C-alpha positions as CSV (number, residue, x, y, z in Angstrom):
1,M,8.6,-10.8,23.3
2,E,9.6,-8.0,20.8
3,I,6.4,-8.3,19.2
4,V,4.0,-9.5,22.2
5,I,4.1,-6.4,24.0
6,P,3.2,-4.0,21.2
7,L,0.5,-6.4,20.1
8,I,-1.0,-6.5,23.5
9,I,-0.7,-2.5,23.8
10,G,-2.3,-2.2,20.3
11,L,-5.2,-4.8,21.2
12,S,-5.8,-2.9,24.5
13,L,-6.1,0.4,22.6
14,I,-8.6,-1.0,20.2
15,W,-10.6,-2.3,23.1
16,L,-10.5,1.0,25.0
17,I,-11.5,2.9,21.7
18,G,-14.2,0.6,20.6
19,R,-16.0,0.3,23.8
20,G,-19.3,1.5,22.3
21,V,-18.9,-0.3,19.0
22,P,-20.8,-3.5,18.0
23,W,-18.8,-6.6,18.6
24,N,-18.5,-7.6,14.8
25,A,-16.9,-4.1,14.3
26,K,-14.5,-4.8,17.1
27,L,-13.6,-8.2,15.6
28,M,-12.9,-6.8,12.1
29,T,-10.8,-4.1,13.6
30,I,-8.8,-6.6,15.5
31,L,-8.5,-8.9,12.4
32,V,-7.4,-6.1,10.2
33,T,-4.8,-4.9,12.9
34,L,-3.4,-8.4,13.2
35,A,-3.2,-8.7,9.4
36,I,-1.2,-5.5,9.0
37,I,1.2,-6.6,11.8
38,V,1.7,-10.1,10.1
39,L,2.2,-8.5,6.7
40,I,4.8,-6.0,8.1
41,V,6.7,-8.9,10.0
42,L,6.5,-11.0,6.8
43,I,7.9,-8.2,4.6
44,E,10.7,-7.4,7.1
45,R,11.8,-11.1,7.6
46,G,11.7,-11.6,3.8
47,G,14.3,-8.9,3.1
48,Y,11.9,-6.7,1.3
49,W,12.0,-3.9,4.1
50,P,14.1,-0.8,3.0
51,E,17.4,-0.9,4.4
52,S,17.2,2.8,5.9
53,W,14.1,1.7,7.8
54,R,15.7,-1.2,9.6
55,R,16.8,-1.0,13.3
56,S,20.5,-1.7,14.1
């Protein structure tokens, strides 16, 4: 649940911002956003995230 809510919010923001944009540009934006989210989660879970940035 910790990741689902921000993901839904981010995707809805992309949808709102890109209402006049062609569907392939929207698709690329969504794919890049999801890739960044997955990369950040993998870095954090792998222990490479700086200790000072972690939540308690």
